[in-house]
N, C-alpha and C positions, 0 to 999 in steps of 0.2 A: 313578292308569298304568293301561293295562287289563289283565284277565287275559290277552293273549293276545301281549303283551309285555312286556320288559326293558328301558326306556327311558327318560330322563330331558331334559330340555330345556337346552340350553346358553343360557347369557345372554352378549352380547356377550361380557365379560369372559374368561369362559370360555371360549370358540371358541378366544380367543389361545392359551391353555393349554392345550390338548386334541391340539395339535399337539407332541408331544414330552414334555409335563410331566405329574405327576403327577396321575390324576384322572376320571371318570366316562367309561366308554365304554360306548354306548349301543347296542344290537339290539336286531331280533327275532327271536322264537322263533315257530316251528310251536307253535299251541295242545297240540300232544299233546306235542309234546317240552316244551314250559316244565311240563305236568301230571309229567311222569316226571321231571324233572330236583327239583323242589319234594316229590316223592316219595322220591327217591331223597336228598335235603338230611336232611329230617325223620327217617328211616332212621340217620343218619349224626350226628343230634343239632343239625343246624347251620339255619340262615336259607340260601335260597337264595342271597342274597348271595353269604354267605360260603364257601358251596359253591363257587359258578362262580370263586370268587378261586381256592381253593387248586386247580381243575382246572384253572387257567391255569397257577401257579403250579408247579405240577407238572411241567407241559410243560415250563417254562422249567429248572428243576430236573435235570430228563432230559436235556436239550442243552446245560447249562452247561459250559465246561470245567475242569476243577480250576485252583482259587484265584479263582476268577471274584468280585471282590466284593459282585455283586447277589443270586447263589445265597448266600452266606454270611451275606447280610443278612436272605434272607429264613426260610433255614434257625433263625438266632436268633430272628425272628420267631414264628414258630411254636412255636422251644422256650419263648417268653417265653407265649405261648397258651398251653399245654400244660399248661406250671406253674401258670401263677393258677388256672383249670381247677381244677385239682387242689387246688391251695391252697384256693381255695373252698369246694371240696366237704369237705373236711377240717375247715375252719373252723364253716363250715355244721351238720356231725356232732357238733361240739364245742359246740356253744350258743355259738356266737361272733355270730350274725346280728343284727344288730341295723338302724335307719335306714341307719346311716354306715356297711354290712357293704364296700361298694366300697373304701371309706378305709382301711377294717380289713386287707382282702387285699391291697390296693396297700403299703401301711406295712410288714405280715408280710412280704410278696415281698420289699423295698426292703431288709431287711436282712439279704437273704444276696448276698456277693458274686460267687458263680458269676451269679445270678440278676441282679445290675445289669452283670456284662459283657457276658451275654446278651441282656439290654434297651439298652446302650449301642449295640452293634453293630446290633443291629436299627433305632435310629433314627439309624446312620448320626452318633456323637454330635460334634458340634464340624461337621458339615459346611454349606452351606448350607441345607441342605434338614432339619435335624434336627428344630427346632421342628415343621413341621406332620408330619415323619414323630411325634414323639412324642404330637401332638396327635389325629393319626389312631390311634394304635397303641392310646394311652387309651381313644378313644371306641368301639372293640372290643373292649376288655380290660372297659370295664363291661358292655356289651351281654352278652358272652359269663357274666361274671360275673355278672348278675341270671338269667341263664338258666340259667346251673348249676344255682342254687339254687330254682328254682322262684320265684322275687320277682318282683314288678311295681316299676313305679314308684311311689311314694306321691304322693300328688296333694293338694292345700289345699281348701279349701271350695270355690273358682270351678273346681276341676276342671282345675288346672295341674299338671304335674310338680314338685314343688320338688329343688330343687338344693342341696348342702352345697359349700362354697367350705374350701381347704386352703393355707395356705403350707408352702412348707419342706420340701412334699413332691414325689414324680415326678409326682402330677396336683394342676391347681389348682384344678378343678371336679369336682364327680361328682352323679348322682341320688342323690336318697333313695330306700329303696328300702320294698318292704313285704311281708307276705307274707299271700295269706287264708287267713283265721281256720277 
């Protein structure tokens, strides 16, 4: 990806989905606009993609009618993200960090019925797209947990990121984490 653009190449399969389905939106930004957006994102503790996503969602929320299902799902997703980031920071401060920290945070969050109500709203549980939404949200949560506690993906001897597996949890796989000494 060039510094002067935020873009992604669509494969023939993804081109079919991009005309109204969930997915990647590619567009170009002036270099100065991109640089400024990166600064603004960093100032709020976000990566550029997450920051731009929030800007678009904010616009949608501002324009949404009362009771708009999509707006409610986005609000729930944001509440889930905020809760998980705060919980990760608390658990880390309490000395609970280990290589399976993503799993620890998600298991702890899932014990809260209020959290699970928000989580299920965020993924539109039971809908046609809930599995995909759950996968995307969980991936985002994993990245944000890692960033919230200043961790990195643990790597094996071949320098590949190591993954953990879980069954019967709201996440099924996660990146193992490490902190620099």
